[in-house]
N, C-alpha and C positions, 0 to 999 in steps of 0.2 A: 504493500500500500504506500509506504514511504517513498519507494522508488518511483511509483507512478506519479506521486505528487511532484517529486523532483523533476521528472521528465516533463510534466506539464509546465512547471515554472520555467524550465529551460526553453521550452517551445515558445511560451509567451514572451520571454526575454528576447529571443531571436526576432519575433514578429515586431516587437516594439523598437528594437534597434534598427531593423530594416526600414520601418516606416519613418523613423527619425532621420535616417540617412537620406531617404528620398526627399523629405521636407527640406533638409539642409541644401541638397543639390538644387531643388526647384527654386528655393528662395535665395540661392547664391550666397549663403552664409559662409561657406568654405572659401569663397573668393569674393568677399563683400567689399574689399578695398584694395587699393594699390598704393605703394609708397613711391612718390615721384621726386626725383632730384630737382631742386629748383634751378640748378645750373642748366638743366636740359631745356628749360623754357627760354633761355637767352639765345637768340639767333646767331649763328656763326657768320663771320664777315667774309668767309671764302667759300666757294662752291666745292662740295665734296663728291661730285658726280663723275664717274668714269663712263665714257661712252662705249668702251670696248665690250663687245658681246651683248650690248643692250638691244632688246627687242622692242619694236614698235616706235611710235612717235613720242618723244619725251615731253612730259608736262612739267613745267616749272612755275614757281610763283612769280608773278609779274614784278614784284619789288625785291625779290631775293637776289643773292649774289650769283645765282645761276641764270638769271634772266638775260635773254639776248637783247633786251631793250635798254641795257645799260642803266637800269634802275631809274631811268627817267628823272635825272637830277636827284632829288631826295625823296624817299618814300613818305607818305603821309603818316602821322602818328595814329595810334589805335583809335583815339576818339574820333578823328576824321573818318577813318575807315567805317566805324559804326554809324556815323551820321549818313554816310553815303549808302551804307547797307540798308538803312531804314528807308531811304528814298527809293531804292530798288523794290523793296517789299511793298511799299505803297503803290507803285506802278503795277506790280503783279496783282495786288488786290483788286485793282480797277480794270485789269485786262479782260477783254472780251474775246479777242481773236488775234492770232499772230499773222500768218501769211495769207494773202489773197492771190498769190501768183501760182501758176501751174504751167507745166509743159504740155503742149498739145501737138502731137505729130512731130513735124520737123521744126517747130518754133515755139515761142512762148507767147501766151496770150495773157494780158494783165486785166484784172478787173479794177478795183479801186486800189489806191495806194494804201500802205499800212495805216492802221488807225492812229489817231493822235496820242492815244494812251497806250502805246506799245511798251515793250520792255526797256527798262533802263539798264543798258548792258555793261558799259565800261567807260573808262576815261578817268581823269584825275578827280572829277567831281563825284563819280559814282563807283567805278569799278576797281578800287584799290585792292580788293580781295580776290580778284580773278586770276586765272591761270592762262599760260601761253603755250601754244604748240607751234611746230614748224611744218609747213606743207609746201610742196613744189607745184608751180604752175608754168604752163607754156613750153615752147620748144625753141631754143634750149631751155632746160628747166632752170627756174629761179626759185629759191626758197624764200618764203615770207613768214613772218611771225604773227600769228593770229590768236585772238582771244578765243579760248575754248568755252563754249556755252551750250549746255543741254536745253536751255529754255528758248532757243531760236532755231528756226528751220531754214534760214537763208545764209549762205556764205557769200561774203563780198570782200573785195580788196580795194585798197587805196590805189587809184590810177594816176599816172603822170610821171614827172621826172624823178620823183623819189619813191615810186611804187611800181606796180605792174604797168607795162607799156605794151598794148596790143600790137603795135607796129613792129616790135622787136621779137615777137613770137611768130614763127612760120605756120603755126597751127591755129592761130586765133581767128575766130569768125564771129561777126556780130549776130546775135540772136535775132531771128525774125519776129515780127509782131504784126497782128492784124490791123494795127492802127498806123503803121508807117514802117520805114526802112530800119529803124532801131526800136528797141523795146525798153522803155525807161523804167527805173525803179526809184522808189523814195521810201526811206525809213525814218520815222520820227520816234524819239525816245522820251521817256517820262521826265527827263531833266531838261527838255527842249533841245537836246543835241539831235543832230540829224545827219544823214548820209544820202546822197542821191547820185544818179548816173544812169547807166544803161547796162543791159545784160550782154554777157560775152559767153561764147562756147569755146573751150580750150582744153588742153591736157591737164589733168590733175595727177600728181605723183604722191603717193603715201608710202612712207618708209616702213618696212617690216623688220629689218635688221641691218647690220653693217653691210651685208652682201645683197640683200634683195629689197625690191620695192614693187608696188603695184601701180600700174598706169591706167587711167581712164581717159579715153580719147575725146569724149563728148560731154564734158562736165560744164554745166551752166552755173554761172556765178555773176554777182554784180560788180561792175567796174565803177568805183566811186569817184566822181569828179568834184562834187561839192561836199566837203567834210568839215563839220564844225570843229573848233579847236579842242573841245573837251576830250577827244579820243587819244590824245597823247601821241606817242611814237609807234603804237601798234599798227601793223599793216592792214588790219581788217579783222574779220570775224569768221570763225569756223562754226557754222550752225549745225548742231548735232541733235536737234529736236526731231520728233517722230512724225510730224504732220507734213502733208503736201508732197508732191513728187519733185519739188526742187530741193528738198533737204538732201544732205549728203547720204543719209540713211537710205532714201529711196533711189538716188542716182547710182549707188553702188550695190543695189540689191541683188543683181544677177550674180555677182561674185561673192558678196558677203552675207547674203540671205538675211539682212536686217539684224545682224548680230555685232555687237561691239562691247568692249570692256575698257574701263579706265581705272586708274589708281592715282589719287592725289597724294603728293608726298607728305611725310610727317613733319617736315621742317622746311623753312625757306631756303636752306642751303643744300637740299637734296632734290631728287627728281622722281616723278612718277611716270606713267606711260598711258598711251592710248593705242588700242589694237582693234582690228576688225576681223570678222569672219572666223575661219578655222583657227587662226593664231589666237584670237580672243578666247575662243572656247578652250583651247589647249592650255593657255596660260592662266585663265581665271575660272577653270572648271570647279564647280561647287556641288556638294552632295544634295543640298536642298535649295529650293527656290520659293519665291512667293509671287502671287499674281501681280501682273502689271496691267494698268488700265489707262484710259484717256478720258478727257472731258471735252465735249464738243465746243464749249465756250473758250477753252484754251488748249487747242489740240496738239501743240508742240510739246507740252509738258508730259513728264513721266510720273504717273500717280501710283502709289502703293497704299495698302491699307495698314495703318499703324494701329495696333490693338492694345499696346501697353508699353510702359517703360519701367524697368526694374532699376532701382537705385539702392545700392547696398543690398539689404535683404528684404526690401519692400517693393512690391509690384504695384504700379499705378495703372488701372485699367483705362483704356482710351478707345474711342471708336471714331476714327478720323481718316479721311482721305488725305494723304500727304504727298506733296510734290518733292521729288528728288531734284535738287537744283544745284548746279555747279557754280552759279553766279552769286547766289546768296551766301553770306558768310555764316551768320549765326542762325541756328535753328529756331523757328518760331512755332509756338504752341498756343492753342486756345487758352484763354485766361484761366479757367478753372483748373486745367491740367497743369499749366505752369505754376499756379499757386501751390498745388499739392507737391510738385517736384521741388519747388523752392523750399517749402517747409521741411521736407525730408533732408535736403542738402544742408540746411541750417542746423538741423539736429546733428548731422554727422560732423559738421565743422565747428561745433560749439566750443571746442577747446582753443580755437584760433581767434585772435582779435578782429572785430569787424572794422572795415575801412569806412571813412566818412563818405556819405552819399553825396554825389554832385547833382546839381539841379539838371533836369532833363536828360539824365543818364540812361541809356538803353538798358545796360546791365545793372540791375539793382541789388545784387547780392554779392558783395565784394569783401575781401579780407586782406589785412596788412600782414604779410609774412616776413617782415624784416627780422633777420636773425635766425630764421628757420632754414636749415640746410636741406631738409626733406619735408615734404608735406604728404599726409595720408589722405587720399581721396577715395570717395565711394566708387565702387565699380558700377558702370552703367550699361544696361543692355536694352536695345530697342527690340520690341516684340512685334513680329509680323505673323500672319497665318503661316504655319508650318516652318517658321524660321525665327531664330534668335540671333541678334547681332551684338557682339561685345564691342563697345567703343574703345578706341585707344585712350589711355589715361590723359594724354594731353588734350584730347577732344572734349573733356568734361569741363575744363576751365579755360578762361581767356586772360592772358597777361596784359594788363592795361598799358604799360609802357616798358620799353626795354631797360630804362634806367632805374626803375623802382621795383618794389617787391609786392605790389598789389595784384591780386588775381580775383577773377569774378566767375560765377557760374555762367557757362557759355551757352545759355538758353535765354530766350526772351518771350514775353507774351505778345500775341498778335491781336490787338484790339481794333484794327483798322478795317475789318471786314465782318459782315454779319454772319456769314456761314462758317466762321471759325476755321479759316484756312490754316493748314499745317504745312510748313516748309522745312525740309531737312537740308540744312546748309552745308557748305563745303568744309567748314571747320569740324563738323561731326563726321564727315565722310573720309577724312584724311586716313591714310594707310589701309583703307578698305579696297578690295578688288571688286568692283561693281560690274557684273556681267548682265547685259541687256539682251534678251532674245525677244525682239518685238514681234516677230512672226508667230511665236508661240505664247505671247503675252505673259512673260515671266521675267523675273530678275533674281539674280543670285548675289550673295554677299560673301566674299572670301576675306578672312583676316590674316594678319601676319606680315603686313608691310608690302611695299611696292617692288621688292626684289623679284625679278622674273627670269 
């Protein structure tokens, strides 16, 4: 009898310990925090990227030491970046449609020009947080430094003496239009910046590795003649949005089957990559994916269903369609969700001194870590259907200035739109391998950095 009781006690102990272990794993208690060296948040002054053996098109931060734009004089401070970031979010909140251009047969037919409240994409006034890629155009090929943007479906270049010159390319052809011998384009952005010109058809060259490139002989893009000053020294824009047959996704569909992958670097002094097709699948292959959708009111954007955020050992349930956007810096959450996240973050950070709140500051939960060599941060996981994504520790916080020790929770509330739009920004995407399979309406998230 005593032996039977002991056996029963042993059995129930096993059940209890097993269930407890499952609870700990689900709640992420065993990995509820990270210890981050404060020195790792200070950007390096030199580029640490080696191009040898690198696959794909390199993505670098526009104002980092790896930038081909020469850092455009001096980069804006973090407060300026966040002000510009908020302007982009406002324009996204008011966006109704992106492109009204389409390819028909042998030419391009335009409907109306872009709407006046289109995307605020880049420039010293808005896009300090954006990323740059290099692509080749024309014959002989010339490389141009383009802003990488998943929220736009039109690629355009600066034309003229300091940019792309159709007369110097033996394969350049003016795109036909039903309204005349040339086909004009006009893009207006939310900060009143603009670009206009006409459409060109020419060769596009995308780098796969040191040895190989893919060439597309009939690629349509805008030749920009009137460019407002706010665009800085970037040569144009590489639109990687999913709508319209003028997007790079549609124009390369026969070779790449609407599949691409990118990884944004974890620091300003390193590089990420952009890949298409089979190479994208091979490099960014993930075991699990989550559904990808689109909104007819903003068809270029990539939407996913964000169902929760785990911070430390606490899961916050959400039901929100979220835009994956490479051009927004800080992730925006509906106000109730942000308030809950902020509350949990403050509990976790209670041992650190709070920083003084500045008026009209976007990030409202900041700490003064003067004298702290390391900081213990909560682990953060984004929850999607069938998929959990661990954020890089540096993606949880935002360092206010290079010269001081103030850090803030790198999330913000989005109060500018009635339908509680959620935007997953590029600061939270850093070091993730994002694999988009548009034809099958799914996206995968790979962790572990941008080494490929």
